[in-house]
C-alpha positions in Angstrom: 77.8 123.2 91.5 79.7 120.2 90.2 83.3 121.3 89.4 85.3 119.5 86.7 88.8 119.7 87.2 92.1 119.5 85.1 95.3 118.2 86.5 97.7 119.6 83.8 101.2 120.0 84.4 100.8 121.1 87.7 98.1 118.4 88.7 95.6 121.0 89.6 91.9 121.3 90.4 89.0 123.3 90.3 90.3 127.1 89.7 93.7 127.7 89.1 95.4 130.7 90.5 99.4 132.0 89.8 101.0 134.7 87.7 97.9 136.7 88.1 96.5 140.0 87.3 96.1 142.5 89.8 92.4 142.9 89.4 90.1 141.3 91.9 89.1 138.2 91.7 85.5 137.3 92.8 84.6 134.5 94.6 80.8 133.3 95.0 79.5 131.6 98.1 75.8 131.7 97.4 73.3 131.2 100.1 74.6 130.4 103.3 72.4 128.7 106.1 73.5 126.5 109.4 73.9 123.4 107.2 75.7 125.1 104.4 79.8 124.4 103.7 81.5 127.9 103.9 84.9 127.4 102.5 86.0 127.4 98.9 89.2 125.8 97.5 91.5 127.1 95.3 95.0 125.7 94.1 97.9 128.3 93.8 99.6 127.5 90.6 103.7 128.1 89.6 104.2 127.3 86.4 107.9 128.9 86.4 111.1 127.3 87.2 111.9 129.1 90.0 110.4 128.7 93.6 107.8 130.9 94.7 106.6 131.5 98.5 103.2 132.9 100.0 104.5 136.1 101.8 101.7 137.1 104.0 97.8 137.0 103.7 95.7 140.0 104.7 91.8 139.6 105.5 89.1 140.9 107.0 88.0 139.6 110.4 85.5 137.4 109.1 87.3 135.3 107.2 89.9 132.3 108.2 91.9 130.2 105.6 94.4 127.4 105.5 97.1 126.7 103.1 98.8 123.3 102.4 102.3 124.9 102.1 103.4 128.6 101.8 106.3 127.5 99.2 105.3 126.6 96.0 107.8 124.6 94.1 108.6 125.0 90.3 106.0 123.4 87.9 103.8 122.9 91.4 100.8 123.7 93.2 99.9 124.6 96.8 96.1 124.5 98.3 94.4 127.5 99.6 91.1 127.1 101.5 89.3 130.0 102.3 86.0 130.3 105.1 83.7 132.7 105.6 81.9 133.1 109.0 79.2 136.0 109.1 78.3 137.3 112.0 74.8 138.2 110.7 72.1 137.3 108.1 72.0 139.3 104.7 74.6 140.0 102.2 78.3 139.8 103.0 81.1 141.2 100.9 84.6 140.3 102.7 88.2 140.7 101.0 91.3 138.6 101.3 94.6 139.5 99.9 97.4 137.0 98.5 101.2 138.4 98.4 103.4 136.2 96.7 107.3 136.9 96.0 106.8 136.8 92.2 104.1 139.6 92.0 104.5 143.3 93.1 101.2 143.5 93.8 98.6 141.2 95.8 96.3 139.2 94.5 92.7 139.9 95.8 89.9 138.2 96.3 86.4 139.4 97.4 84.2 136.9 99.0 80.6 137.6 98.3 77.4 135.9 99.5 74.0 135.8 101.2 73.1 134.5 104.6 69.6 133.5 104.9 69.4 132.9 108.5 70.9 133.3 112.4 74.0 131.1 112.3 75.2 130.0 116.1 76.7 132.4 118.5 80.2 130.9 118.3 80.3 130.6 114.2 82.5 134.3 114.0 85.2 132.4 115.6 84.7 128.8 113.6 87.9 127.9 112.7 88.6 127.0 108.7 88.9 123.2 108.6 91.9 121.4 107.8 92.3 119.5 104.5 92.0 116.1 106.2 88.9 116.8 107.6 85.3 115.7 106.3 83.0 118.6 106.5 80.0 118.1 108.5 77.2 116.5 106.7 79.3 115.3 103.9 80.3 111.8 104.7 78.8 109.9 101.9 81.6 108.6 99.0 80.6 110.7 95.5 81.1 109.5 92.0 84.4 111.1 90.7 85.3 110.4 86.8 89.3 110.1 86.2 90.0 110.6 82.5 93.7 110.5 81.1 94.7 112.3 77.8 97.5 113.3 76.0 98.6 116.6 77.0 99.8 117.7 73.4 97.0 116.2 71.2 94.3 116.1 74.0 93.7 112.5 72.8 92.0 110.1 75.0 94.5 107.3 76.5 93.6 103.7 76.9 95.7 101.3 79.1 96.8 103.9 81.2 97.2 103.0 84.9 95.8 105.0 87.7 96.4 104.2 91.2 95.2 106.1 93.8 96.3 106.4 97.9 94.4 107.4 100.5 95.2 108.0 104.5 98.5 106.1 103.7 97.1 102.8 102.1 96.4 102.0 98.4 92.7 102.5 97.5 92.7 100.4 94.2 94.5 100.8 91.0 92.5 100.8 87.6 93.6 100.7 83.7 91.5 102.8 81.8 89.5 101.5 78.6 89.0 102.9 75.1 87.4 105.8 76.1 90.6 106.8 78.8 88.1 106.9 81.7 86.9 105.2 84.7 84.6 106.1 87.7 85.0 105.4 91.4 83.1 106.5 94.3 85.6 108.4 96.7 84.7 109.5 100.2 85.6 113.2 100.8 89.2 113.5 101.7 92.9 113.8 100.7 94.1 111.2 97.5 97.0 110.6 95.9 96.9 109.7 91.8 99.9 108.0 90.2 99.2 107.9 86.8 101.9 105.9 84.1 101.6 104.7 80.7 103.9 103.2 78.3 105.9 105.8 76.4 104.8 108.7 79.0 106.0 110.2 81.9 104.7 109.0 85.3 102.8 111.4 87.2 101.6 111.7 90.9 100.1 114.5 93.3 98.1 114.8 96.2 94.5 116.4 95.5 91.7 117.1 98.0 88.7 115.3 96.5 85.3 116.8 97.8 81.5 116.4 96.7 81.7 119.8 94.5 84.4 118.0 92.4 82.8 115.2 89.8 85.5 114.9 87.2 89.5 114.9 86.7 91.2 115.1 83.6 95.0 114.1 83.7 97.2 115.0 80.9 100.0 113.1 80.3 103.5 114.2 78.5 105.6 112.0 76.3 108.8 110.6 77.5 111.3 112.1 75.3 113.8 109.1 76.0 111.3 106.4 75.2 112.2 104.2 72.2 109.1 102.4 70.8 109.3 98.7 70.3 109.5 97.5 66.9 106.1 96.7 65.3 105.0 93.0 64.9 103.2 91.5 62.0 100.4 90.7 64.6 98.3 93.8 65.0 97.6 94.8 68.5 94.5 93.9 70.1 91.8 96.7 70.6 92.1 98.4 74.2 88.8 96.9 76.3 85.9 98.8 75.8 85.5 99.7 79.9 88.2 100.2 82.7 89.0 97.2 84.6 90.3 97.6 88.2 92.6 95.4 89.3 92.3 92.5 92.0 94.5 93.6 95.0 97.6 91.1 94.1 97.7 92.8 90.7 97.4 96.0 91.9 100.2 96.1 94.4 102.7 94.3 91.7 101.4 97.6 89.4 101.8 99.7 92.0 105.2 98.4 92.6 106.1 98.9 88.9 104.9 102.7 88.8 107.2 103.2 91.6 110.2 101.6 90.5 110.5 103.3 87.3 110.8 106.6 89.8 113.5 105.2 92.4 117.3 106.5 91.9 119.2 104.9 94.6 121.9 107.5 95.1 122.1 107.6 98.7 122.8 103.8 99.0 125.4 104.1 96.1 127.1 107.0 98.1 126.6 105.1 101.8 127.2 101.8 100.9 127.9 100.6 97.6 128.0 96.9 98.1 124.3 97.1 99.4 123.2 98.3 95.6 123.9 94.8 94.2 121.5 93.5 96.5 117.7 93.8 95.2 115.5 96.3 97.0 113.1 93.8 98.2 115.6 91.5 99.7 115.3 92.1 103.6 116.3 88.6 104.8 118.4 87.3 107.8 121.1 86.3 106.0 122.2 90.0 104.7 120.4 92.2 107.5 120.0 92.1 111.1 117.3 92.3 113.4 115.6 95.6 113.7 114.4 97.3 117.1 113.5 100.5 115.7 111.1 103.4 117.6 109.7 106.2 115.2 109.3 109.8 116.5 106.3 111.2 114.6 105.7 115.2 114.2 102.0 115.4 114.2 102.1 118.9 114.9 99.3 121.1 113.0 102.1 121.8 110.3 101.5 118.4 109.2 97.8 119.0 108.6 99.4 120.6 105.2 98.3 118.8 102.0 100.2 115.5 101.5 102.5 115.6 104.5 100.6 113.1 106.8 99.8 110.8 103.9 103.4 110.7 102.8 104.5 109.6 106.2 101.6 107.1 106.8 102.4 105.5 103.3 106.1 105.2 103.7 105.3 104.0 107.3 103.5 101.2 105.8 105.5 100.6 103.0 107.9 99.4 105.8 105.7 97.5 108.1 105.0 95.2 104.7 108.4 94.0 104.6 109.1 93.6 108.9 110.1 90.5 109.7 108.6 88.6 112.8 112.0 89.2 114.7 112.0 92.9 113.9 110.1 94.9 116.4 108.7 98.7 115.7 107.0 101.1 117.8 105.6 104.6 117.7 106.1 107.7 119.7 104.1 111.0 118.9 104.7 114.4 119.3 103.0 117.9 119.3 102.1 119.8 122.4 103.5 117.1 124.1 104.7 113.5 123.7 103.2 110.2 124.2 103.8 106.5 123.4 101.2 106.1 120.8 102.4 102.1 120.0 104.4 100.2 122.1 107.1 98.2 120.7 105.4 95.5 118.1 106.7 92.6 116.5 106.6 92.8 112.8 103.7 89.7 112.4 101.3 91.9 113.4 101.0 94.0 110.6 97.5 94.9 111.1 98.0 96.2 114.8 100.6 98.3 113.3 99.0 99.7 110.1 96.0 100.3 112.3 98.1 102.6 114.4 99.4 104.5 111.5 95.8 105.0 110.1 94.5 106.5 113.5 97.4 108.8 113.4 96.0 112.5 113.2 97.5 116.1 113.1 97.3 118.7 116.2 99.2 120.9 118.5 102.6 122.9 118.6 106.0 121.0 118.6 107.8 119.5 121.1 110.2 117.6 119.3 113.0 117.3 122.2 110.3 115.5 124.2 109.6 113.0 121.7 113.0 111.9 121.1 113.9 111.3 124.7 110.8 109.3 124.9 111.6 107.4 121.9 115.1 106.4 123.2 113.7 105.1 126.6 111.4 102.9 124.1 114.2 101.5 122.2 116.2 100.8 125.0 113.5 98.3 126.2 114.4 95.8 123.5 118.0 97.1 123.3 120.2 94.2 121.9 123.7 95.2 120.6 123.3 92.4 118.2 120.4 94.2 116.6 119.9 97.5 114.5 118.6 99.7 117.2 117.3 102.6 116.0 115.3 105.9 116.4 114.0 107.7 113.7 112.3 111.3 113.7 109.9 111.9 110.9 109.2 115.5 110.8 108.4 118.6 108.0 110.4 120.9 110.0 113.1 121.7 112.4 112.6 120.4 115.9 111.1 123.9 118.1 109.9 123.4 121.6 111.8 121.7 124.1 114.6 120.3 121.5 117.5 122.1 122.2 119.0 119.7 124.2 118.2 116.7 121.9 122.0 116.7 120.7 123.1 115.7 124.1 120.6 112.8 123.9 121.1 111.5 120.5 125.5 111.3 121.2 124.8 109.7 124.7 123.1 106.4 122.8 125.3 107.0 119.8 128.0 105.3 122.2 125.9 102.4 122.7 125.0 102.1 118.7 121.5 103.6 119.1 121.2 105.0 115.2 119.7 108.2 115.1 118.0 109.0 111.6 115.9 111.9 110.7 113.1 111.9 107.8 112.1 115.4 106.4 108.4 115.4 104.6 108.7 118.3 102.4 111.2 120.1 104.1 112.5 123.6 103.7 115.8 123.8 102.1 117.1 125.7 105.8 115.6 122.8 107.6 116.8 120.1 105.7 120.6 121.5 106.9 119.5 121.5 110.5 118.2 117.6 109.8 121.6 116.4 108.4 123.5 117.9 111.6 120.9 115.9 113.9 121.5 112.8 112.1 125.0 113.5 112.1 125.4 113.1 116.0 123.3 109.9 115.8 125.7 108.1 113.2 122.6 108.2 110.8 121.8 110.1 107.8 118.7 112.4 106.7 115.9 111.0 104.5 114.4 113.5 102.5 110.6 112.3 101.2 109.2 115.2 99.1 106.8 112.8 96.7 104.8 109.2 96.9 107.9 107.6 94.9 110.3 108.8 98.1 107.8 107.4 100.5 107.5 104.1 98.5 111.3 103.4 99.1 113.9 105.7 101.1 112.7 105.1 104.7 112.9 101.2 103.9 116.4 101.9 102.6 117.4 103.7 105.3 116.5 100.6 107.5 118.5 98.4 104.9 121.3 100.8 105.1 121.3 100.8 109.0 120.7 96.9 109.5 123.1 95.6 106.8 125.4 93.2 108.1 128.1 94.8 106.0 128.2 97.6 108.0 130.4 98.7 110.6 129.3 99.3 113.9 
């Protein structure tokens, strides 16, 4: 069955669950055989102004699940994927209970369906696939229609700009026609949609797109601060009948315009007010030193949740696009262990760097301390006191395994002028404080990235701050 999805204030697809009653909710899995996809995706919505936590999930032994996050920010959502692993033929009836901080009683899901053939012996232990995985047998792109409407009046909105980002890279930008929609073939996976229109608030969010979703409706809210232009005698031309996809150069310009409306550069104003007068796109040698930077990237299993990997990849790609030939950038990854993922590479080898970023995949536990030490080893290969030498760790949480002595490492190299900064991807408040303290040891800063507009600019701004020639060593 194809699903029509409505992305409301919360940018939601599929069934919406949040602030629910305590009655059981039946999820119908239908008939299941060896080729069947055995999971259902739900969106848990939080329409309130308060944070909501998913406290725990109780379920039958034959059920596995994944959450994109256990914290639901105000006016936001988290995704819940529920997979059944029946051990024998016939009807099944399983239970999953979701305990949330805003409800006294759990939300109860009853999972029902029928297995029509014997499944493989190891089926019982099958894990629920992560949100970035492509389901087996579902590789081909499927058509998805995106519709933009006025949230209050439900009127179709022509001239809306819709940018799509996948795996950290722009996938295209469209201008909606008179019918306020366009159709595009997209492969299964996690996508970001960034939607804007004159007189309306820009909307962004990540969503998993699969073949079961055929249509997404995006209501936009009017911008209360918008002042309409004075009407001219010349009538406005009628919008095009059909949507138009912009060529790559125009698409990037439009994407930059969409992002620019979101940027409030309070960090730069506070840290280095003299840098504010230099345009954000300026990164020339007259103002900025050569950069020697190693990124220490958290690819542990928690980074699989939702848009975290996409935000990290997008921010890294934005930086790569602005690197100069004299700059060098390398990648160290850490999960259960640490490894050099990309040797220090000059900024004129952008395709090689972008390919490495695209190939990043989350797996394993967290060995932050090992990653940091390896990062410093790599940055010292090209150390030059006249350059901006940096180690930047990107993570969604505090450093866990083998990280108790990272402070000594950071402080040791800080004496040589190596800056240590920490980028937090959708970080919890309690972890953000620890990250700020860690950056302080290395004379760097904590860089929060909570959404796409942050990923578009915050990392590049940190590089500009560290390399600015007005910065005292």
